C-alpha positions as a Markdown table, in Angstrom:
| # | Residue | x | y | z |
|---|---|---|---|---|
| 1 | Met | -11.2 | -6.2 | -12.8 |
| 2 | Ser | -14.6 | -6.5 | -11.2 |
| 3 | Asn | -15.3 | -5.9 | -7.5 |
| 4 | Gly | -15.9 | -9.6 | -7.0 |
| 5 | Lys | -12.5 | -10.5 | -8.3 |
| 6 | Leu | -10.8 | -7.8 | -6.2 |
| 7 | Lys | -12.5 | -9.0 | -3.1 |
| 8 | Lys | -11.5 | -12.6 | -3.9 |
| 9 | Glu | -7.9 | -11.4 | -4.1 |
| 10 | Leu | -8.2 | -9.7 | -0.7 |
| 11 | Leu | -9.7 | -12.9 | 0.9 |
| 12 | Phe | -6.9 | -15.0 | -0.6 |
| 13 | Phe | -4.3 | -12.5 | 0.7 |
| 14 | Ile | -5.8 | -12.4 | 4.3 |
| 15 | Phe | -5.9 | -16.2 | 4.5 |
| 16 | Ala | -2.3 | -16.6 | 3.1 |
| 17 | Ala | -0.8 | -13.8 | 5.3 |
| 18 | Cys | -2.2 | -15.3 | 8.4 |
| 19 | Ala | -1.4 | -18.9 | 7.4 |
| 20 | Ile | 2.2 | -17.9 | 6.8 |
| 21 | Ser | 2.7 | -15.6 | 9.9 |
| 22 | Trp | 0.7 | -17.3 | 12.6 |
| 23 | Pro | 2.7 | -20.6 | 12.8 |
| 24 | Ala | 5.7 | -18.5 | 13.9 |
| 25 | Met | 3.9 | -18.2 | 17.2 |
| 26 | Leu | 4.8 | -21.8 | 17.8 |
| 27 | Leu | 8.3 | -20.5 | 18.6 |
| 28 | Trp | 7.0 | -18.1 | 21.2 |
| 29 | His | 8.4 | -19.0 | 24.6 |
| 30 | Ile | 8.7 | -17.3 | 27.9 |
| 31 | Pro | 10.0 | -19.4 | 30.9 |
| 32 | Gln | 7.3 | -19.8 | 33.5 |
| 33 | Asp | 9.3 | -18.0 | 36.2 |
| 34 | Gln | 9.7 | -15.0 | 33.8 |
| 35 | Tyr | 6.1 | -14.2 | 33.1 |
| 36 | Gly | 5.4 | -10.5 | 33.7 |
| 37 | Ser | 9.0 | -9.6 | 32.7 |
| 38 | Pro | 9.2 | -7.1 | 29.9 |
| 39 | Lys | 12.7 | -8.3 | 29.1 |
| 40 | Ala | 11.5 | -11.8 | 28.6 |
| 41 | Val | 8.6 | -10.6 | 26.4 |
| 42 | Leu | 11.0 | -8.6 | 24.3 |
| 43 | Lys | 13.3 | -11.6 | 23.9 |
| 44 | Ala | 10.4 | -13.8 | 22.8 |
| 45 | Phe | 9.2 | -11.1 | 20.4 |
| 46 | Glu | 12.7 | -10.7 | 18.8 |
| 47 | Lys | 12.9 | -14.5 | 18.3 |
| 48 | Ile | 9.8 | -14.6 | 16.1 |
| 49 | Ser | 9.3 | -11.1 | 14.7 |
| 50 | Ala | 11.2 | -11.5 | 11.5 |
| 51 | Leu | 9.3 | -14.7 | 10.6 |
| 52 | Phe | 6.0 | -13.3 | 11.6 |
| 53 | Ala | 6.4 | -10.1 | 9.6 |
| 54 | Phe | 7.1 | -11.9 | 6.3 |
| 55 | Gly | 3.5 | -13.2 | 6.0 |
| 56 | Pro | 2.0 | -10.1 | 4.3 |
| 57 | Phe | 5.1 | -9.8 | 2.0 |
| 58 | Ile | 5.0 | -13.4 | 0.7 |
| 59 | Ser | 1.2 | -13.4 | 0.5 |
| 60 | Ala | 1.1 | -10.1 | -1.5 |
| 61 | Leu | 3.6 | -11.5 | -4.0 |
| 62 | Gly | 2.0 | -14.9 | -4.3 |
| 63 | Val | -1.6 | -13.7 | -4.7 |
| 64 | Thr | -0.5 | -11.0 | -7.2 |
| 65 | Val | 1.3 | -13.6 | -9.4 |
| 66 | Ile | -1.6 | -16.0 | -9.2 |
| 67 | Phe | -4.3 | -13.5 | -10.2 |
| 68 | Arg | -2.3 | -11.0 | -12.4 |
| 69 | Gly | 0.8 | -12.8 | -13.5 |
| 70 | Trp | 4.4 | -11.8 | -13.0 |
| 71 | Ile | 3.7 | -8.4 | -14.7 |
| 72 | Gly | 1.4 | -7.6 | -11.8 |
| 73 | Leu | 4.4 | -7.3 | -9.4 |
| 74 | Lys | 5.2 | -4.0 | -11.0 |
| 75 | Thr | 2.1 | -2.4 | -9.5 |
| 76 | Val | 3.3 | -3.7 | -6.0 |
| 77 | Phe | 6.9 | -2.5 | -6.1 |
| 78 | Lys | 6.8 | 0.6 | -8.3 |
| 79 | Pro | 5.3 | 2.9 | -5.6 |
| 80 | Phe | 8.3 | 2.2 | -3.4 |
| 81 | Leu | 10.3 | 4.3 | -5.9 |
| 82 | Lys | 8.0 | 7.3 | -5.7 |
| 83 | Trp | 10.0 | 9.9 | -3.8 |
| 84 | Arg | 9.3 | 13.1 | -5.7 |
| 85 | Val | 6.5 | 14.4 | -3.5 |
| 86 | Gly | 5.9 | 17.7 | -1.7 |
| 87 | Pro | 8.0 | 18.3 | 1.4 |
| 88 | Val | 4.9 | 18.7 | 3.5 |
| 89 | Trp | 4.1 | 15.0 | 3.0 |
| 90 | Tyr | 7.6 | 14.0 | 4.1 |
| 91 | Phe | 6.9 | 16.1 | 7.2 |
| 92 | Trp | 3.6 | 14.4 | 8.0 |
| 93 | Ala | 5.0 | 11.0 | 7.2 |
| 94 | Leu | 7.9 | 11.5 | 9.7 |
| 95 | Phe | 6.3 | 13.6 | 12.3 |
| 96 | Gly | 2.5 | 13.3 | 12.1 |
| 97 | Thr | 2.1 | 10.3 | 14.3 |
| 98 | Met | 4.9 | 11.5 | 16.6 |
| 99 | Ile | 2.9 | 14.7 | 17.3 |
| 100 | Ala | -0.1 | 12.6 | 18.4 |
| 101 | Gln | 2.1 | 10.3 | 20.5 |
| 102 | Trp | 3.9 | 13.1 | 22.4 |
| 103 | Ala | 0.7 | 15.1 | 22.7 |
| 104 | Ala | -0.8 | 12.1 | 24.4 |
| 105 | Leu | 2.2 | 11.9 | 26.7 |
| 106 | Gly | 1.7 | 15.5 | 27.7 |
| 107 | Ile | -2.0 | 14.9 | 28.4 |
| 108 | Trp | -1.1 | 11.7 | 30.4 |
| 109 | His | 1.3 | 13.8 | 32.5 |
| 110 | Leu | -1.3 | 16.4 | 33.3 |
| 111 | Trp | -4.0 | 13.8 | 34.0 |
| 112 | Thr | -1.9 | 11.5 | 36.3 |
| 113 | Gly | 0.4 | 14.2 | 37.8 |
| 114 | Gln | 3.3 | 11.7 | 37.4 |
| 115 | Glu | 6.7 | 13.1 | 36.7 |
| 116 | Leu | 8.1 | 12.7 | 33.2 |
| 117 | Lys | 11.7 | 11.7 | 32.8 |
| 118 | Leu | 12.3 | 12.8 | 29.3 |
| 119 | Pro | 15.4 | 11.5 | 27.4 |
| 120 | Ala | 18.1 | 13.9 | 26.6 |
| 121 | Ala | 17.2 | 15.7 | 23.3 |
| 122 | Gly | 20.5 | 14.8 | 21.6 |
| 123 | Glu | 20.4 | 11.2 | 22.7 |
| 124 | Ala | 16.7 | 10.9 | 21.6 |
| 125 | Leu | 17.4 | 12.5 | 18.2 |
| 126 | Arg | 20.4 | 10.2 | 17.6 |
| 127 | Phe | 18.3 | 7.2 | 18.4 |
| 128 | Trp | 15.4 | 8.3 | 16.2 |
| 129 | Cys | 17.7 | 9.1 | 13.2 |
| 130 | Met | 19.3 | 5.7 | 13.4 |
| 131 | Ala | 16.2 | 3.7 | 14.2 |
| 132 | Val | 13.9 | 5.2 | 11.5 |
| 133 | Pro | 15.9 | 3.9 | 8.5 |
| 134 | Val | 16.5 | 0.5 | 10.0 |
| 135 | Ile | 12.8 | 0.0 | 11.1 |
| 136 | Ser | 11.6 | 1.4 | 7.8 |
| 137 | Leu | 13.7 | -1.1 | 5.8 |
| 138 | Phe | 12.4 | -4.0 | 8.0 |
| 139 | Ile | 8.8 | -2.8 | 7.7 |
| 140 | Ile | 8.9 | -3.3 | 3.9 |
| 141 | Thr | 7.8 | -6.9 | 4.7 |
| 142 | Glu | 4.5 | -5.5 | 6.1 |
| 143 | Glu | 3.9 | -2.5 | 3.9 |
| 144 | Thr | 4.2 | -4.5 | 0.7 |
| 145 | Gly | 1.1 | -6.2 | 1.9 |
| 146 | Trp | -0.9 | -3.5 | 3.7 |
| 147 | Arg | -0.4 | -0.4 | 1.5 |
| 148 | Gly | 1.2 | -2.1 | -1.5 |
| 149 | Phe | -1.5 | -4.8 | -2.0 |
| 150 | Val | -4.5 | -4.4 | 0.2 |
| 151 | Leu | -5.1 | -0.6 | 0.2 |
| 152 | Pro | -5.2 | 0.0 | -3.5 |
| 153 | Arg | -7.6 | -2.9 | -4.0 |
| 154 | Ile | -10.0 | -1.7 | -1.3 |
| 155 | Gln | -9.9 | 1.8 | -2.7 |
| 156 | Ser | -11.1 | 0.5 | -6.0 |
| 157 | Phe | -14.6 | -0.1 | -4.7 |
| 158 | Thr | -15.0 | 2.2 | -1.7 |
| 159 | His | -14.0 | 5.7 | -0.6 |
| 160 | Ala | -10.8 | 6.5 | 1.3 |
| 161 | Leu | -12.1 | 6.7 | 4.8 |
| 162 | Thr | -13.7 | 3.3 | 4.7 |
| 163 | Ala | -10.6 | 1.9 | 2.9 |
| 164 | Gly | -8.4 | 3.2 | 5.7 |
| 165 | Leu | -10.5 | 1.6 | 8.4 |
| 166 | Gly | -10.7 | -1.6 | 6.4 |
| 167 | Val | -6.9 | -1.9 | 6.0 |
| 168 | Gly | -6.6 | -1.1 | 9.8 |
| 169 | Ala | -9.1 | -3.9 | 10.6 |
| 170 | Ile | -7.2 | -6.5 | 8.5 |
| 171 | Trp | -3.9 | -5.2 | 9.9 |
| 172 | Ser | -5.1 | -5.6 | 13.4 |
| 173 | Phe | -6.6 | -9.1 | 12.8 |
| 174 | Trp | -3.3 | -10.3 | 11.5 |
| 175 | His | -1.5 | -8.9 | 14.6 |
| 176 | Thr | -4.0 | -10.5 | 17.1 |
| 177 | Pro | -2.1 | -13.7 | 18.2 |
| 178 | Leu | 1.1 | -11.6 | 18.7 |
| 179 | Trp | -0.7 | -9.0 | 20.7 |
| 180 | Ile | -2.4 | -11.7 | 22.9 |
| 181 | Ala | 1.0 | -13.4 | 23.5 |
| 182 | Ile | 2.6 | -10.1 | 24.4 |
| 183 | Glu | -0.1 | -9.0 | 26.9 |
| 184 | His | -0.3 | -12.5 | 28.4 |
| 185 | Gly | 3.5 | -12.6 | 28.7 |
| 186 | Leu | 3.3 | -9.2 | 30.6 |
| 187 | Gly | 1.1 | -10.8 | 33.2 |
| 188 | Gln | -2.3 | -9.4 | 32.0 |
| 189 | Ser | -5.5 | -11.0 | 33.1 |
| 190 | Val | -8.0 | -12.2 | 30.5 |
| 191 | Gly | -9.9 | -9.0 | 30.9 |
| 192 | Gly | -6.7 | -7.0 | 30.6 |
| 193 | Val | -5.8 | -8.8 | 27.4 |
| 194 | Ile | -9.2 | -8.2 | 25.9 |
| 195 | Leu | -9.1 | -4.5 | 26.9 |
| 196 | Asn | -5.7 | -4.1 | 25.4 |
| 197 | Leu | -6.8 | -5.8 | 22.2 |
| 198 | Ile | -9.7 | -3.3 | 21.8 |
| 199 | Ile | -7.3 | -0.4 | 22.3 |
| 200 | Tyr | -4.8 | -1.9 | 19.8 |
| 201 | Phe | -7.5 | -2.4 | 17.2 |
| 202 | Val | -8.9 | 1.1 | 17.6 |
| 203 | Ser | -5.4 | 2.8 | 17.5 |
| 204 | Thr | -4.3 | 0.7 | 14.5 |
| 205 | Met | -7.4 | 1.6 | 12.5 |
| 206 | Leu | -7.0 | 5.3 | 13.3 |
| 207 | Phe | -3.3 | 5.1 | 12.4 |
| 208 | Ser | -4.3 | 3.4 | 9.1 |
| 209 | Val | -6.6 | 6.3 | 8.2 |
| 210 | Leu | -3.7 | 8.8 | 8.8 |
| 211 | Met | -1.5 | 6.6 | 6.6 |
| 212 | Ile | -4.0 | 6.6 | 3.8 |
| 213 | Trp | -4.2 | 10.3 | 4.0 |
| 214 | Val | -0.5 | 10.6 | 3.4 |
| 215 | Phe | -0.4 | 7.8 | 0.9 |
| 216 | Asn | -3.1 | 9.3 | -1.3 |
| 217 | Ser | -2.0 | 12.9 | -0.9 |
| 218 | Ser | 1.5 | 12.0 | -2.0 |
| 219 | Gly | 0.2 | 10.2 | -5.1 |
| 220 | Gly | 0.6 | 6.7 | -3.7 |
| 221 | Ser | 4.1 | 6.8 | -2.3 |
| 222 | Leu | 5.0 | 3.5 | -0.5 |
| 223 | Leu | 8.3 | 5.1 | 0.4 |
| 224 | Leu | 6.4 | 7.5 | 2.7 |
| 225 | Met | 4.5 | 4.6 | 4.2 |
| 226 | Leu | 7.8 | 3.0 | 5.2 |
| 227 | Leu | 9.0 | 6.2 | 6.7 |
| 228 | Met | 5.7 | 6.8 | 8.5 |
| 229 | His | 5.5 | 3.3 | 9.9 |
| 230 | Gly | 9.2 | 3.4 | 10.9 |
| 231 | Ser | 9.1 | 6.8 | 12.5 |
| 232 | Ser | 6.0 | 5.9 | 14.5 |
| 233 | Asn | 7.6 | 2.8 | 15.9 |
| 234 | Ala | 10.9 | 4.5 | 16.7 |
| 235 | Ser | 9.0 | 7.4 | 18.5 |
| 236 | Leu | 6.8 | 5.0 | 20.4 |
| 237 | Phe | 9.8 | 3.3 | 21.8 |
| 238 | Leu | 11.0 | 6.6 | 23.2 |
| 239 | Val | 7.6 | 7.3 | 24.6 |
| 240 | Met | 7.5 | 3.9 | 26.3 |
| 241 | Gln | 11.0 | 4.5 | 27.8 |
| 242 | Thr | 9.7 | 7.9 | 29.1 |
| 243 | Leu | 6.6 | 6.3 | 30.6 |
| 244 | Asn | 8.4 | 3.3 | 32.1 |
| 245 | Lys | 12.0 | 2.3 | 31.9 |
| 246 | Ser | 11.0 | -1.3 | 31.6 |
| 247 | Gly | 9.3 | -0.5 | 28.3 |
| 248 | Val | 5.7 | -1.3 | 29.3 |
| 249 | Met | 3.2 | 1.2 | 28.0 |
| 250 | Asp | 0.8 | 2.6 | 30.6 |
| 251 | Met | -2.9 | 1.8 | 30.0 |
| 252 | Thr | -4.0 | 5.4 | 30.6 |
| 253 | Tyr | -1.5 | 6.5 | 28.0 |
| 254 | Lys | -2.9 | 4.1 | 25.5 |
| 255 | Ile | -6.3 | 5.5 | 25.9 |
| 256 | Phe | -5.1 | 9.1 | 25.5 |
| 257 | Tyr | -3.1 | 8.1 | 22.4 |
| 258 | Cys | -6.2 | 6.7 | 20.9 |
| 259 | Leu | -8.0 | 9.9 | 21.6 |
| 260 | Thr | -5.3 | 12.1 | 20.1 |
| 261 | Leu | -5.3 | 9.9 | 17.0 |
| 262 | Leu | -9.1 | 10.2 | 16.8 |
| 263 | Leu | -8.9 | 14.0 | 17.1 |
| 264 | Phe | -6.3 | 14.1 | 14.3 |
| 265 | Val | -8.5 | 11.9 | 12.1 |
| 266 | Val | -11.7 | 13.9 | 12.8 |
| 267 | Cys | -10.0 | 17.1 | 11.9 |
| 268 | Ile | -8.8 | 15.7 | 8.6 |
| 269 | Val | -12.2 | 14.2 | 7.7 |
| 270 | Ile | -14.0 | 17.4 | 8.6 |
| 271 | Tyr | -11.7 | 19.5 | 6.5 |
| 272 | Tyr | -11.8 | 17.3 | 3.4 |
| 273 | Gly | -15.1 | 15.5 | 3.8 |
| 274 | Pro | -15.5 | 11.8 | 4.4 |
| 275 | Lys | -15.6 | 10.8 | 0.8 |
| 276 | Asn | -13.1 | 13.3 | -0.7 |
| 277 | Phe | -10.7 | 14.0 | 2.1 |
| 278 | Leu | -7.9 | 12.6 | 0.0 |
| 279 | Lys | -6.6 | 13.8 | -3.3 |
| 280 | Tyr | -5.3 | 10.7 | -4.9 |
| 281 | Glu | -8.2 | 8.6 | -6.2 |
| 282 | Asn | -7.4 | 6.7 | -9.4 |
| 283 | Ile | -5.1 | 3.9 | -8.3 |
| 284 | Gly | -5.8 | 1.8 | -11.4 |
| 285 | Tyr | -6.2 | -1.6 | -9.8 |
| 286 | Arg | -9.3 | -2.6 | -11.7 |
| 287 | Thr | -7.3 | -3.4 | -14.8 |
């Protein structure tokens, strides 16, 4: 399949994913007297999250069938069954982003001088072990789109680093109305909302590069992408609870998290080289 047709698939996917997900924001509601309340924001998020998340899933299946026929769905779902990969890649999938998150927390503590109230190790471990499988299963609605559909197509006509950043940009764009609603609901000013959006975009694009590193190095395992996404979300919840029991993430921490992710990405790119820093290249989506 030519680059032009691959790009057409991507454009149809982006349009359909947003068209399916964004209307769920019509159900977003926070009572006027509860603006600025993390609990109210969480309640509003829980109300729409399932509907919002199905956009990439439905879009990926629909666009695949339209352009490639029903047989094309095999290329979307087969990588979810790829589990025979080296233990090192399970390690990076489960703990890579966690290392960056908790390293950023340590830097935040040294920078601000504020006391950390770390959760009990046993309690945190139990939560993480229970949350990762649940979140990973739920995340299949997103990862079918981002790493199952978008990533292989972008990698068909550009190198891995650009592809990782590209998927991150699309992923962030899709999240935009949800992020705006969350930050506005937390009582942020217009400037605060914009600053948070910038930070979210940067961190998501960097996280996407780390995910493509694990994806390609594992031979294209979507199972590891579910675990990586789920582990990151579960760990970030614990970080937020450590920062603030209300569950609001400190702006200074967000900046340090971006910087730790950036350092992680830079080290990987320097080691492998910007064009060949990933081992898995032939994903076969041109056919």
